C-alpha positions, -999 to +999 in steps of 0.1 A: +343+334-219+328+338-254+316+302-253+299+308-219+283+340-232+270+321-262+256+293-240+238+318-218+223+335-249+211+302-263+197+292-229+174+322-230+152+304-255+149+274-232+119+270-209+129+285-175+119+273-141+097+298-123+096+307-086+077+333-067+109+345-050+146+340-059+171+346-030+206+354-041+232+340-016+232+313+011+250+332+037+236+344+070+210+366+053+200+341+026+195+312+050+176+335+073+154+347+044+146+311+034+136+303+070+113+333+072+096+326+039+087+291+050+073+304+083+057+337+073+048+331+037+038+294+035+030+282+000+055+307-016+077+289-041+114+300-038+149+290-046+182+301-031+212+304-056+247+303-041+279+306-061+301+288-036+302+251-029+282+253+004+263+277+026+279+301+050+290+331+029+318+349+046+324+320+069+336+298+041+352+325+020+376+334+048+398+305+059+427+323+075+439+311+110+416+319+138+387+332+117+359+342+141+330+366+145+336+402+157+299+404+168+284+384+197+264+354+185+234+363+207+227+391+183+246+379+152+227+346+156+191+344+144+164+356+168+146+322+162+175+299+170+191+300+205+228+304+206+244+282+233+282+287+229+306+315+237+296+350+225+325+353+200+324+322+179+347+305+154+338+301+117+332+264+123+308+270+152+289+295+131+287+271+101+275+243+124+248+266+138+237+276+102+237+239+093+213+231+121+190+258+109+190+244+074+185+208+086+158+216+113+137+235+088+142+214+057+158+243+038+184+222+019+159+213-009+156+250-017+193+258-021+214+253-052+251+256-049+278+264-075+252+285-094+269+318-106+244+345-117+255+365-146+225+387-154+191+397-140+166+413-164+133+427-154+104+426-179+076+450-172+055+432-198+058+399-179+062+414-144+090+391-136+128+387-134+148+365-158+179+352-142+207+337-163+240+322-152+264+293-152+266+262-131+302+262-119+302+224-113+293+215-149+298+247-169+262+244-181+240+275-184+208+279-164+178+302-167+152+309-139+124+334-137+111+349-105+084+373-094+106+388-067+144+392-063+158+391-028+195+401-027+212+385+002+247+384-013+264+407+012+284+438+005+318+426-006+333+406-035+341+371-024+365+363-052+393+387-041+401+411-013+414+447-016+451+452-017+466+486-025+494+489-050+526+498-033+559+506-050+583+477-051+558+448-045+573+429-074+608+432-057+597+413-025+612+378-025+587+364+000+550+358-003+522+384-003+488+371+007+454+385+014+434+369+043+404+365+020+423+341-002+446+324+024+466+297+006+463+262+019+500+256+015+511+286+035+532+277+065+543+306+087+562+284+112+595+301+122+589+330+097+589+368+101+554+379+093+541+414+088+503+419+088+493+452+072+460+465+088+445+473+121+409+461+118+391+429+130+409+407+105+444+418+117+433+416+153+421+381+148+450+368+127+480+382+147+474+363+179+464+331+161+498+329+143+519+344+170+529+311+186+541+297+153+559+326+138+594+337+146+576+371+151+545+388+138+542+426+134+509+444+130+517+474+107+491+501+108+488+535+092+466+547+120+452+531+152+418+515+157+395+512+187+391+477+203+370+462+231+391+436+249+370+415+273+363+380+285+347+358+258+318+349+281+284+363+291+279+363+328+241+367+325+238+337+302+260+316+325+240+325+355+207+317+338+221+283+327+230+275+363+194+282+371+184+257+344+164+283+325+153+272+290+178+281+263+151+299+242+145+322+272+182+327+278+187+336+242+159+362+243+169+377+277+206+379+269+199+393+234+177+421+248+203+429+275+231+431+249+210+453+225+202+476+254+238+479+264+249+485+227+222+512+223+235+530+254+271+526+242+262+541+207+244+570+223+273+578+246+298+576+217+280+606+202+271+625+234+302+619+255+329+606+231+358+616+253+345+595+282+339+565+259+374+570+244+389+569+279+371+538+288+381+519+256+418+529+261+417+518+297+405+484+286+435+481+263+459+495+289+447+468+314+462+441+291+493+460+278+504+476+311+512+512+320+546+513+301+532+505+267+529+534+242+491+534+240+490+570+227+509+561+196+495+527+187+460+524+201+446+560+203+427+568+171+422+604+159+385+599+153+357+595+179+345+561+188+321+543+164+330+564+134+345+531+123+336+496+134+350+486+168+363+450+170+359+428+201+391+412+212+381+380+231+401+376+263+425+403+250+444+377+230+459+404+206+473+424+235+485+393+254+505+383+224+521+417+223+529+418+260+545+384+258+568+397+230+554+373+203+538+401+184+544+438+181+527+469+165+542+495+143+523+527+134+538+542+103+533+546+065+547+524+038+573+540+015+579+509-006+584+471-005+619+458-007+634+424-014+635+416+023+605+434+037+589+468+039+606+502+041+586+527+061+585+565+057+602+569+090+632+552+074+628+519+094+627+486+075+606+457+087+620+423+077+595+398+064+592+364+049+555+367+045+534+399+042+497+397+048+475+425+034+446+427+058+435+459+040+398+453+034+373+444+007+361+453-027+326+466-024+301+444-041+271+461-058+241+438-063+264+408-065+283+422-095+253+410-115+244+428-148+209+442-141+186+455-167+152+471-163+130+467-194+161+462-216+179+492-201+211+487-181+206+497-145+228+525-131+224+516-094+241+549-083+213+569-098+186+553-077+174+565-043+172+541-014+141+534+006+153+525+041+184+509+026+165+479+012+144+490-018+154+514-046+136+538-069+131+525-104+138+488-095+106+468-092+101+437-071+135+437-054+149+440-019+185+441-007+199+432+027+226+455+038+232+451+075+244+473+104+278+487+111+272+494+148+252+463+155+251+427+142+243+422+105+217+396+112+195+420+132+188+439+100+185+407+078+157+396+102+140+430+100+142+430+062+129+394+061+098+404+081+092+434+057+096+413+025+072+386+038+047+413+048+051+430+014+046+398-005+014+391+015+002+426+008+008+423-029-012+390-029-041+407-011-041+436-036-036+411-065-006+432-075+022+416-095+045+445-093+057+470-066+084+496-066+092+526-045+090+562-059+096+596-045+063+611-034+052+646-044+065+660-011+099+643-017+105+658-052+127+687-040+144+666-013+182+670-013+199+638-026+231+629-007+257+601-008+247+566+006+261+574+040+274+605+058+312+599+062+312+622+092+289+596+108+307+564+096+336+560+071+351+525+066+374+523+037+354+498+016+324+521+017+342+554+010+361+537-019+329+525-035+305+553-025+302+564-062+286+530-070+260+531-043+225+547-044+216+581-031+199+589+001+175+616+010+173+638+041+142+620+055+145+588+075+125+567+051+149+575+023+181+565+042+199+535+056+201+550+091+223+523+107+200+527+137+187+493+147+172+506+180+147+528+161+143+506+130+132+476+151+100+496+159+098+515+126+100+486+102+069+467+115+050+500+114+058+508+077+025+516+059+026+495+028-001+517+013+020+548+017+024+568-015+061+557-016+049+523-028+036+520-063+017+488-072+006+475-105 
């Protein structure tokens, strides 16, 4: 690495390309941001930098068997591009959809792949960002300056997944893999496989390898809520029979789903026991009355305190009922040569162990950020609506929803950024940042999210790295799409929270 560091330092003296906006990441948010810039801010020069070899973000990072969405594509898809397939889509289908967006809107010329950003430095004297990094295809350094930095890199580290350290892992004679870095040469045919985890990844992987394995066991420390249902949307199918235009179908179905999700979220808070009973009844319908639902699929927390995964056509539970897969709820004592010893004393035999145990939280793309030559401590900033941060000029970050599709928020943030850029142009301002107003000075500062409200492991493990929130809505990432869809367009850009120069 010393050679690379020296190259980057020397590149600083080179003439840098300049753009009005630099978008970090060509995943679902970055491609959407590029689209909105071309439509809402024509004439704005911009570039999208992506570290991977192509667009797609999570959909090219994850290549394990059966990789699919756990959100419906009528809401995970863009509002401007009708979705015409099944609600739960494969990674390939999502990549094809994103590819169409890029091709139809001539976005490819704005995207540069294999560009790894190392640092981002803000200069108050120049009112611009200086971005330095390395081209992964050639090893050459690059330097770009930009007036505005739009962080669309997502929330987790793509290079590696999170795997806890268990005693005896080095003793295991088989293979240990994380779904995020699924090996191309891994063949599970005829093997005993244990998948550690109970989230969407495990629920996707287990039924997709069950036919090939000798047996696959889902090992979980505690149960998770699931929604098993047909991978179809009856309303969309009916409208297609009536030959309604796909753009209309997309909008109508999207609104219906969002209405139903809003009602479901409300009920999970106001009548959690009823919602819990309904969710468990859905699982029982697939597994039958004799299955031990209480032990294996009845969480100790109320619904929506963690993300609820959709199980299309109940494939996870059908694999279990057919005896191809099983579930064990227990804690790991240690790994052994032949598998995993549990605290109950039972030992699970395994040839392959898959650790579907989550992500490493990614904070601003793991990029070294400086503000006027001073390293940024992101955790000491306060968030404005989960997208701007005190003390960081000319930057917005897309962090999506937990209880609704990620893309819903990326569209809202895109509208806001485009409106903010236009407002800055009208004011002839080259700099904007958010700051606590006089009435906010004594506001209590709290962790990024209330863990009593929502507590996924990747957030709680990385909470110390994330910005603070206040006790007022504008100083929080509320996770409430159904109110934010009306609040964001009404944001007063001349509010005292915005400081222009």
